[in-house]
Backbone as CSV, one residue per row, in Angstrom:
resi,resn,N_x,N_y,N_z,CA_x,CA_y,CA_z,C_x,C_y,C_z
1,MET,23.926,30.660,0.548,22.910,30.394,1.294,22.090,28.950,1.100
2,ARG,22.292,28.550,-0.076,21.771,27.379,-0.628,22.412,26.135,0.100
3,ASN,23.875,26.255,0.427,24.385,25.110,1.201,24.198,25.081,2.555
4,ILE,23.908,26.407,3.240,23.530,26.667,4.583,22.104,25.941,4.988
5,ALA,21.298,26.353,3.930,19.836,25.664,4.058,19.830,24.332,3.876
6,PHE,20.655,23.553,3.060,20.869,22.088,2.916,21.380,21.508,4.243
7,LEU,22.332,22.209,4.765,22.944,21.698,6.162,21.955,21.714,7.218
8,PHE,21.207,22.938,7.286,20.132,22.806,8.265,19.132,21.746,8.252
9,ALA,18.601,21.455,6.967,17.826,20.510,6.724,18.154,19.253,7.024
10,PHE,19.768,18.907,6.658,20.291,17.635,7.154,20.319,17.483,8.599
11,ILE,20.736,18.381,9.219,20.696,18.409,10.709,19.265,18.025,11.329
12,PHE,18.241,18.840,10.799,16.913,18.381,11.206,16.626,17.018,11.074
13,LEU,16.888,16.462,9.846,16.396,15.117,9.611,17.358,14.112,10.410
14,LEU,18.545,14.500,10.959,19.214,13.656,11.713,18.417,13.334,13.253
15,GLY,17.619,14.474,13.539,16.938,14.259,14.792,15.846,13.144,14.600
16,TYR,15.462,12.791,13.405,14.465,11.697,13.374,15.090,10.422,13.716
17,ASN,14.083,9.497,14.136,14.754,7.966,14.191,14.580,7.275,12.999
18,SER,15.474,7.536,12.180,15.372,7.002,10.711,15.960,5.478,10.878
19,ILE,15.575,4.711,9.853,16.260,3.307,9.944,16.335,2.912,8.433
20,ALA,17.429,2.532,8.163,17.678,1.653,6.794,18.511,0.670,7.073
21,LYS,18.029,-0.569,6.721,18.554,-1.850,7.114,19.291,-2.701,5.941
22,ASP,20.492,-3.407,6.404,21.159,-4.440,5.650,21.690,-3.427,4.320
23,ASN,21.460,-3.843,3.132,21.915,-3.026,2.028,20.676,-2.367,1.310
24,SER,19.639,-2.104,2.081,18.677,-1.338,1.561,18.857,0.173,1.332
25,SER,18.553,0.809,0.148,18.630,2.060,-0.145,17.350,3.030,0.523
26,ILE,16.424,2.310,1.341,15.212,2.802,1.597,15.401,3.302,3.117
27,GLN,15.100,4.475,3.459,14.915,4.976,4.831,13.486,5.419,5.264
28,PHE,13.244,4.925,6.366,11.884,5.348,6.924,11.946,6.029,8.140
29,TYR,11.254,7.312,8.135,11.055,8.268,9.327,9.891,8.348,9.884
30,PRO,9.708,7.880,11.149,8.626,7.833,11.902,8.160,9.274,12.125
31,ILE,6.958,9.657,12.124,6.447,11.162,12.474,5.649,10.954,13.869
32,GLU,4.621,10.153,13.802,3.899,10.000,14.990,2.718,8.951,14.767
33,HIS,2.683,7.999,15.565,1.420,7.284,15.579,1.410,6.268,14.325
34,ALA,0.865,6.829,13.310,0.634,5.961,11.995,1.101,6.848,10.810
35,SER,1.784,7.989,11.090,2.215,8.949,9.844,3.860,8.542,9.970
36,PHE,4.399,8.305,8.702,5.590,8.134,8.485,6.037,8.684,6.971
37,VAL,7.452,8.860,6.876,7.852,9.190,5.455,8.977,8.087,4.931
38,ILE,8.761,7.763,3.796,9.612,6.666,3.101,10.473,7.544,2.104
39,GLN,11.751,7.431,2.020,12.678,8.091,1.439,13.686,7.046,0.641
40,SER,14.008,7.316,-0.619,14.905,6.331,-1.465,15.556,7.074,-2.468
41,GLY,16.724,7.802,-2.405,17.146,8.457,-3.355,16.495,9.828,-3.678
42,ASP,15.884,10.075,-4.797,14.979,11.233,-4.935,13.593,10.997,-4.720
43,ILE,13.149,9.878,-4.324,11.663,9.620,-4.025,11.407,9.752,-2.674
44,THR,10.303,10.461,-2.401,9.758,10.777,-1.122,8.376,10.552,-1.059
45,ILE,7.769,9.676,-0.066,6.569,9.235,0.130,6.059,9.608,1.496
46,PHE,4.995,10.276,1.611,4.204,10.548,2.992,3.147,9.346,3.034
47,VAL,3.152,8.912,4.294,2.069,8.052,4.601,1.089,8.424,5.817
48,ASP,-0.071,8.488,5.381,-1.055,8.970,6.294,-0.544,10.252,7.075
49,PRO,-0.115,11.180,6.451,0.488,12.570,7.177,-0.565,13.212,8.068
50,VAL,-0.287,13.298,9.327,-1.174,14.116,10.290,-0.149,14.776,11.198
51,GLY,-0.599,15.600,11.969,0.207,16.321,13.041,0.712,17.684,12.720
52,ALA,1.573,18.247,13.075,2.103,19.720,12.862,2.828,19.650,11.564
53,VAL,2.552,20.808,10.698,3.115,20.944,9.438,4.675,21.055,9.529
54,GLU,5.147,21.523,10.625,6.637,21.562,10.761,7.258,20.373,10.786
55,LYS,6.667,19.286,11.055,7.410,18.028,11.054,7.682,17.411,9.666
56,TYR,6.999,18.202,8.692,7.087,17.777,7.293,8.042,18.671,6.503
57,THR,7.990,19.773,6.831,8.588,20.971,6.110,10.041,20.766,5.582
58,ASN,10.851,20.089,6.311,12.269,19.767,5.978,12.330,18.439,5.162
59,PHE,11.424,17.873,4.800,11.485,16.842,3.717,11.296,17.370,2.468
60,PRO,11.895,16.831,1.290,11.533,17.190,0.015,9.990,17.144,-0.304
61,THR,9.516,17.725,-1.342,8.193,17.781,-1.758,7.753,16.156,-1.887
62,PRO,6.852,15.448,-1.518,6.570,14.169,-1.764,5.966,13.980,-3.306
63,GLN,6.677,12.845,-3.786,5.989,12.345,-5.172,4.701,11.801,-4.892
64,LEU,4.491,11.350,-3.646,3.358,10.417,-3.483,2.766,10.531,-2.103
65,ILE,1.542,10.674,-1.835,0.994,10.577,-0.509,0.005,9.389,-0.568
66,LEU,0.266,8.425,0.415,-0.667,7.331,0.521,-1.674,7.487,1.819
67,LEU,-2.961,7.335,1.421,-3.811,7.438,2.639,-4.544,6.093,2.751
68,THR,-4.574,5.710,3.860,-5.355,4.216,4.316,-6.786,4.556,4.471
69,HIS,-7.222,5.562,5.231,-8.687,5.586,5.581,-8.778,7.055,6.220
70,ALA,-10.076,7.148,6.551,-10.543,8.636,6.781,-10.484,9.042,8.328
71,HIS,-10.161,8.156,9.085,-10.183,8.610,10.524,-8.978,9.698,10.786
72,GLY,-9.301,10.392,11.759,-8.548,11.736,12.267,-7.113,11.589,12.494
73,ASP,-6.745,10.295,12.844,-5.241,10.049,13.176,-4.588,9.409,11.803
74,HIS,-5.301,9.444,10.669,-4.670,8.987,9.390,-4.844,10.192,8.355
75,LEU,-5.915,10.884,8.520,-6.300,12.075,7.417,-6.349,13.271,7.985
76,ASN,-5.729,14.563,7.342,-5.828,15.846,7.712,-5.645,16.579,6.592
77,LYS,-6.831,16.912,5.915,-6.859,17.751,4.852,-6.027,19.022,5.027
78,GLU,-6.102,19.763,5.996,-5.463,20.914,6.074,-3.908,20.779,5.762
79,LEU,-3.323,19.708,6.487,-2.034,19.525,6.481,-1.664,18.955,4.825
80,ILE,-2.530,18.046,4.363,-2.285,17.700,2.704,-2.115,18.791,2.104
81,GLU,-3.005,19.788,2.107,-3.013,21.152,1.358,-1.712,21.762,1.678
82,SER,-1.048,21.720,2.693,0.198,22.375,3.102,1.269,21.857,2.507
83,VAL,1.238,20.378,2.494,2.525,19.818,2.033,2.628,19.255,0.486
84,LYS,1.517,19.212,-0.223,1.412,18.896,-1.627,1.717,19.864,-2.518
85,LYS,2.313,19.450,-3.507,2.576,20.365,-4.615,1.861,19.752,-5.909
86,GLU,1.812,20.543,-7.148,1.154,20.274,-8.289,1.383,18.890,-8.660
87,ASN,2.595,18.390,-8.496,3.107,17.286,-9.088,2.826,16.160,-8.137
88,THR,2.363,16.252,-6.845,2.188,15.354,-6.010,1.035,14.444,-6.251
89,GLN,1.309,13.185,-6.270,0.077,12.204,-6.533,-0.535,11.519,-5.310
90,ILE,-1.663,11.754,-5.127,-2.477,11.220,-3.829,-3.131,10.135,-4.085
91,ILE,-3.211,9.209,-3.296,-3.884,7.946,-3.552,-4.672,7.606,-2.262
92,GLY,-5.886,7.169,-2.260,-6.596,6.572,-1.202,-7.836,5.969,-1.680
93,PRO,-8.501,5.503,-0.539,-9.781,4.811,-0.765,-10.920,5.929,-1.337
94,ALA,-12.116,5.515,-1.747,-13.073,6.383,-1.939,-13.497,7.321,-1.021
95,ILE,-13.707,6.806,0.388,-13.967,7.839,1.279,-13.098,8.811,1.610
96,VAL,-11.681,8.475,1.250,-10.788,9.754,1.361,-10.780,10.596,0.349
97,THR,-10.713,10.070,-1.046,-10.878,11.057,-2.191,-12.099,11.923,-2.190
98,GLN,-13.069,11.336,-1.545,-14.378,12.043,-1.643,-14.303,13.256,-0.602
99,GLN,-13.817,13.069,0.461,-13.528,14.131,1.649,-12.493,15.116,1.144
100,LEU,-11.501,14.684,0.397,-10.482,15.633,-0.067,-11.003,16.536,-1.352
101,GLY,-11.919,15.751,-2.219,-12.057,16.381,-3.480,-11.246,16.230,-4.531
102,TYR,-10.085,15.470,-4.359,-9.143,15.172,-5.299,-8.528,13.968,-5.035
103,GLY,-7.534,13.388,-5.853,-6.914,12.214,-5.502,-7.225,11.071,-6.614
104,LYS,-6.334,10.008,-6.676,-6.760,8.646,-7.318,-7.266,7.847,-6.162
105,THR,-8.445,7.387,-6.626,-9.262,6.349,-5.785,-8.731,4.929,-6.215
106,MET,-8.423,4.228,-5.140,-8.139,2.906,-5.415,-8.826,1.981,-4.336
107,ALA,-9.409,1.005,-4.860,-10.221,-0.176,-3.939,-9.199,-1.171,-3.888
108,ASN,-9.526,-2.047,-2.746,-8.715,-3.305,-2.507,-8.568,-4.206,-3.531
109,GLY,-7.237,-4.411,-3.826,-6.946,-5.266,-4.923,-6.480,-4.611,-6.391
110,GLU,-6.659,-3.289,-6.189,-6.245,-2.577,-7.470,-4.807,-2.232,-7.399
111,LYS,-4.159,-2.095,-8.721,-2.846,-1.777,-8.859,-2.486,-0.395,-9.581
112,ALA,-1.558,0.245,-9.165,-1.186,1.446,-10.108,0.400,1.771,-10.001
113,THR,0.902,2.695,-10.904,2.236,2.859,-10.860,2.542,4.355,-10.867
114,VAL,3.128,4.882,-9.836,3.469,6.391,-9.744,4.856,6.510,-9.576
115,SER,5.614,7.368,-10.524,6.979,7.623,-10.223,7.854,6.490,-10.164
116,ASN,7.479,5.373,-10.853,8.226,4.033,-11.036,8.005,3.301,-9.555
117,ILE,6.996,3.755,-8.653,6.647,2.925,-7.679,5.501,2.115,-7.787
118,ASN,5.565,0.808,-7.696,4.220,-0.015,-8.024,3.616,-0.102,-6.740
119,ILE,2.154,0.094,-6.720,1.410,0.092,-5.586,0.325,-0.751,-5.870
120,GLU,0.139,-1.583,-4.786,-1.136,-2.487,-4.745,-1.859,-2.155,-3.534
121,SER,-3.232,-1.946,-3.818,-4.166,-1.723,-2.673,-4.700,-2.999,-1.844
122,VAL,-4.528,-3.302,-0.781,-4.949,-4.514,-0.153,-5.988,-4.271,0.999
123,ALA,-6.607,-5.227,1.361,-7.674,-5.208,2.511,-7.044,-4.901,3.751
124,MET,-7.954,-4.002,4.547,-7.771,-3.547,6.067,-9.133,-3.609,6.561
125,TYR,-9.293,-4.226,7.699,-10.569,-4.384,8.190,-10.571,-5.083,9.570
126,ASN,-11.537,-5.105,10.323,-11.731,-5.676,11.622,-12.557,-6.844,11.375
127,ALA,-12.121,-8.051,12.017,-12.736,-9.243,11.797,-13.696,-9.632,12.998
128,SER,-13.116,-9.309,14.325,-13.713,-9.611,15.347,-15.110,-9.172,15.692
129,PRO,-16.057,-9.795,16.041,-17.607,-9.445,16.016,-17.571,-7.885,16.894
130,GLU,-16.961,-7.675,18.120,-17.092,-6.744,18.705,-16.219,-5.273,18.088
131,ARG,-15.513,-5.558,17.172,-14.678,-4.481,16.473,-15.180,-4.120,15.067
132,LEU,-16.292,-4.787,14.598,-16.620,-4.557,13.208,-16.885,-3.372,12.634
133,ASN,-17.442,-2.449,13.677,-17.863,-1.096,13.335,-16.680,-0.129,13.198
134,PHE,-15.489,-0.434,13.607,-14.316,0.547,13.592,-13.788,0.446,12.065
135,HIS,-13.565,-0.448,11.391,-13.076,-0.460,10.301,-13.604,-1.588,9.360
136,PRO,-14.885,-1.395,8.603,-15.517,-2.331,7.912,-14.803,-2.659,6.636
137,LYS,-15.165,-3.970,6.072,-14.332,-4.529,5.167,-14.678,-3.654,3.850
138,GLY,-13.536,-3.248,3.054,-13.806,-2.526,1.702,-13.757,-1.138,1.922
139,VAL,-13.728,-0.596,3.023,-13.766,0.994,3.089,-12.291,1.425,3.132
140,GLY,-11.270,0.878,3.886,-10.074,1.339,3.841,-9.039,0.608,3.279
141,ASN,-7.964,1.014,3.005,-6.854,0.238,2.282,-5.556,0.077,3.071
142,GLY,-5.137,-1.061,2.928,-3.460,-1.111,3.236,-2.807,-1.065,1.918
143,TYR,-1.704,-1.060,1.817,-0.770,-1.096,0.601,0.294,-1.958,0.680
144,VAL,0.674,-2.446,-0.424,2.014,-3.154,-0.616,2.619,-2.297,-1.878
145,ILE,3.779,-1.633,-1.501,4.479,-0.772,-2.700,5.848,-1.405,-2.896
146,GLU,6.315,-1.362,-3.952,7.388,-1.900,-4.694,8.334,-0.875,-5.054
147,LEU,9.449,-0.547,-4.245,10.398,0.718,-4.403,11.782,-0.026,-4.606
148,ASN,12.450,0.346,-5.563,13.865,-0.226,-5.902,14.024,-1.580,-5.562
149,GLY,13.029,-2.323,-6.123,13.025,-3.908,-5.937,12.784,-4.216,-4.524
150,GLU,12.294,-3.435,-3.604,11.934,-3.948,-2.201,10.434,-3.816,-2.018
151,ARG,9.893,-4.705,-1.287,8.364,-4.608,-1.019,8.011,-4.198,0.300
152,ILE,7.164,-3.163,0.458,6.915,-2.674,1.756,5.487,-2.699,1.963
153,TYR,5.036,-3.302,3.082,3.558,-3.442,3.367,3.157,-2.567,4.533
154,ILE,2.181,-1.691,4.173,1.536,-0.772,5.134,0.187,-1.381,5.624
155,ALA,-0.038,-1.616,6.552,-1.254,-2.277,7.131,-2.437,-1.491,7.230
156,GLY,-2.303,-0.136,7.601,-3.370,0.516,8.082,-3.993,0.244,9.364
157,ASP,-5.223,0.352,9.378,-6.033,-0.250,10.668,-6.522,-1.530,10.289
158,THR,-6.055,-2.650,10.978,-6.651,-3.997,10.612,-6.358,-4.921,11.753
159,GLU,-7.123,-6.104,11.480,-6.634,-7.015,12.484,-6.067,-8.110,11.459
160,ASP,-5.662,-9.392,12.173,-4.786,-10.406,11.465,-5.599,-11.215,10.470
161,ILE,-6.038,-10.471,9.556,-7.060,-11.005,8.558,-6.201,-11.946,7.562
162,PRO,-6.923,-12.932,6.894,-6.291,-13.688,5.936,-5.514,-12.888,4.833
163,GLU,-6.160,-11.938,4.237,-5.211,-11.260,3.267,-4.035,-10.828,3.862
164,MET,-3.833,-10.442,5.056,-2.416,-10.163,5.649,-1.531,-11.545,5.552
165,ARG,-2.179,-12.640,6.118,-1.394,-13.740,6.420,-0.891,-14.468,5.136
166,LYS,-1.535,-14.011,3.841,-1.236,-14.583,2.607,-0.198,-13.711,1.973
167,LEU,0.209,-12.756,2.401,1.229,-11.862,1.885,2.723,-12.658,1.564
168,LYS,3.289,-12.356,0.473,4.415,-13.001,-0.006,5.559,-11.954,0.003
169,ASN,6.890,-12.422,-0.069,7.786,-11.691,-0.283,7.929,-10.064,0.304
170,ILE,7.636,-9.769,1.407,7.446,-8.549,2.005,9.099,-8.288,2.725
171,ASP,9.616,-7.255,2.244,10.830,-6.890,2.908,10.659,-6.232,4.134
172,HIS,9.654,-5.225,4.225,9.428,-4.200,5.276,7.912,-4.148,5.622
173,ALA,7.612,-4.563,6.799,6.057,-4.541,7.147,5.948,-3.562,8.367
174,PHE,4.778,-2.804,8.054,4.467,-1.805,9.239,3.109,-2.485,9.766
175,VAL,3.027,-2.935,10.853,1.923,-3.481,11.489,1.393,-2.838,12.812
176,CYS,0.064,-2.570,12.709,-0.571,-2.062,13.960,-0.969,-2.875,14.825
177,MET,-1.123,-2.369,16.208,-1.684,-3.129,17.324,-2.119,-2.224,18.391
178,ASN,-3.545,-2.001,18.467,-4.034,-1.348,19.606,-5.450,-1.619,19.909
179,LEU,-5.767,-1.737,21.145,-7.307,-2.096,21.442,-7.957,-0.729,21.773
180,PRO,-9.235,-0.668,21.447,-10.265,-1.603,20.825,-10.111,-1.654,19.332
181,TYR,-9.284,-0.638,18.645,-9.596,-0.342,17.367,-8.976,-1.349,16.265
182,THR,-7.902,-2.072,16.713,-7.173,-2.916,15.676,-7.079,-4.346,16.248
183,MET,-5.806,-4.609,16.704,-5.684,-6.019,17.177,-4.614,-6.006,18.503
184,THR,-4.379,-7.161,18.983,-3.582,-7.249,20.208,-2.125,-7.726,19.591
185,PRO,-1.178,-7.313,20.481,0.204,-7.740,19.985,0.414,-9.281,19.707
186,GLU,-0.478,-10.063,20.344,-0.518,-11.364,20.144,-1.065,-11.770,18.653
187,GLN,-2.000,-11.190,18.386,-2.700,-11.267,16.925,-1.721,-10.846,15.985
188,ALA,-1.203,-9.623,16.203,-0.067,-9.146,15.227,0.984,-9.986,14.989
189,ALA,1.488,-10.592,16.044,2.675,-11.566,16.058,2.401,-12.797,15.406
190,SER,1.167,-13.355,15.548,0.692,-14.517,14.844,0.634,-14.283,13.319
191,ALA,0.148,-13.230,12.876,0.080,-12.998,11.413,1.530,-12.805,10.882
192,VAL,2.358,-12.029,11.418,3.712,-11.914,11.127,4.575,-13.145,10.969
193,LEU,4.358,-13.882,12.093,5.070,-15.198,11.881,4.563,-16.070,10.722
194,GLU,3.421,-15.889,10.057,2.799,-16.621,9.062,3.372,-16.003,7.637
195,PHE,3.521,-14.499,7.445,3.787,-14.200,6.344,5.508,-13.721,6.066
196,LYS,6.026,-13.736,7.380,7.379,-13.736,7.455,8.132,-12.594,6.678
197,PRO,7.837,-11.314,7.123,8.573,-10.252,6.323,10.026,-10.175,6.972
198,LYS,10.798,-9.565,6.029,12.495,-9.677,6.469,12.580,-8.758,7.694
199,HIS,11.831,-7.429,7.647,11.676,-6.451,8.835,10.354,-6.245,8.970
200,VAL,9.973,-6.148,10.358,8.602,-5.777,10.870,8.771,-4.636,11.724
201,TYR,7.964,-3.447,11.723,7.978,-2.299,12.366,6.477,-2.074,13.136
202,PRO,6.548,-2.360,14.463,5.219,-2.223,15.011,4.977,-0.708,15.092
203,TYR,3.765,-0.197,14.714,3.588,1.271,14.678,1.933,1.256,15.143
204,HIS,1.390,2.416,15.192,-0.022,2.633,15.547,-0.585,1.786,16.833
205,TYR,0.490,1.932,17.858,0.313,0.981,19.053,-0.296,1.967,20.350
206,ARG,-0.483,3.194,20.122,-1.272,3.938,21.202,-2.695,3.646,21.340
207,GLN,-3.213,3.296,22.540,-4.366,2.979,22.946,-5.112,3.711,24.051
208,GLN,-6.241,3.251,24.393,-7.041,4.119,25.434,-6.376,4.081,26.821
209,ASP,-5.696,2.971,27.078,-5.179,2.870,28.452,-3.605,2.984,28.344
210,GLY,-3.000,3.608,27.332,-1.660,3.733,27.146,-1.171,3.208,25.895
211,PHE,-0.214,2.244,25.967,0.308,1.603,24.625,0.086,0.135,24.852
212,SER,0.045,-0.314,23.586,0.225,-2.005,23.397,1.642,-2.445,23.694
213,ASN,1.910,-3.649,24.192,2.833,-4.296,24.682,3.846,-4.517,23.513
214,ILE,4.595,-3.556,23.114,5.523,-4.087,21.951,6.589,-4.905,22.134
215,ASP,6.960,-4.895,23.305,8.128,-5.895,23.877,7.667,-7.240,23.795
216,LYS,6.104,-7.439,24.179,5.843,-8.875,24.144,5.629,-9.093,22.513
217,PHE,5.300,-8.113,21.641,5.240,-8.496,20.299,6.510,-8.831,19.739
218,LYS,7.740,-8.288,20.187,9.051,-8.556,19.818,9.455,-9.798,20.206
219,GLU,9.073,-10.208,21.472,9.358,-11.527,22.003,8.814,-12.631,21.257
220,LEU,7.649,-12.472,20.831,6.861,-13.527,20.172,7.421,-13.701,18.697
221,VAL,7.652,-12.576,18.093,8.019,-12.620,16.559,9.628,-13.104,16.597
222,SER,10.314,-12.779,17.709,11.832,-13.150,17.586,11.838,-14.651,17.849
223,THR,11.109,-15.382,17.984,11.192,-17.033,17.868,11.479,-17.331,16.398
224,GLU,11.104,-16.486,15.596,11.506,-16.698,14.046,12.937,-15.995,13.716
225,PRO,13.863,-16.420,13.476,15.171,-15.722,13.501,15.271,-15.120,12.220
226,THR,14.439,-15.305,11.191,14.592,-14.607,9.797,13.757,-13.203,9.775
227,ILE,13.148,-13.171,10.822,12.405,-11.834,11.048,13.215,-10.849,11.929
228,LYS,13.354,-9.634,11.644,13.968,-8.535,12.663,12.876,-7.696,12.953
229,VAL,12.716,-7.512,14.053,11.726,-6.391,14.716,12.491,-5.273,14.999
230,GLU,12.016,-4.093,14.355,12.460,-2.918,14.292,11.691,-1.818,15.078
231,LEU,12.090,-1.394,16.215,11.278,-0.469,17.192,11.755,0.892,16.942
232,LEU,10.922,1.751,16.301,11.108,3.065,16.055,10.685,3.992,17.081
233,LYS,10.734,5.379,16.990,10.461,6.128,18.080,9.216,7.036,17.486
234,TRP,7.934,6.495,17.772,6.617,7.090,17.185,6.063,8.001,18.094
235,TYR,6.405,7.948,19.458,5.673,8.897,20.486,6.713,9.437,21.308
């Protein structure tokens, strides 16, 4: 029975649009919009898990849940209660841990280590005057995590802020783009071309009038041959 259960779980995960690039030991599974799963060996990380619990039950119990901010497309307390176990570490900004009533609070610029995963909280915010109210500076977190020698940047909801442009040595970058809440594909591409990750994954690109033009984003970024744009199935 144990082998049968494993087989069904394996077949289920094959249905996800996962990706592992080059000689990387890390796989990324998009769930929806801003939610995804990172796996490497026996390490499982949930990022901003929302949606139906059934989308997560065939993954191993996460050692770590990373939460960027408290908006409903990034935080679902009931889902977290369903997927976490006693040994699951939960990290988020103060506004998130206050709403949950538990978890480790990290502010921008702080660092932590969980299960040999190095975590740095970085800024995420709106800078355009007409968007300042959506994500004020210091309220939410982006993250740079180091896993098996690879550095992964998770932007959260942000614009092309100086803190993003100054990032160094990023192997995988998850970058948002949707109006009016974050930024345009052109803004996102401009920042990516400056910090030059090896792989960039546009995510969080559903907006009020449909979807951001990720093909335009790819066209702009592809002018730099050292950056590979990876399009995953988020919707």
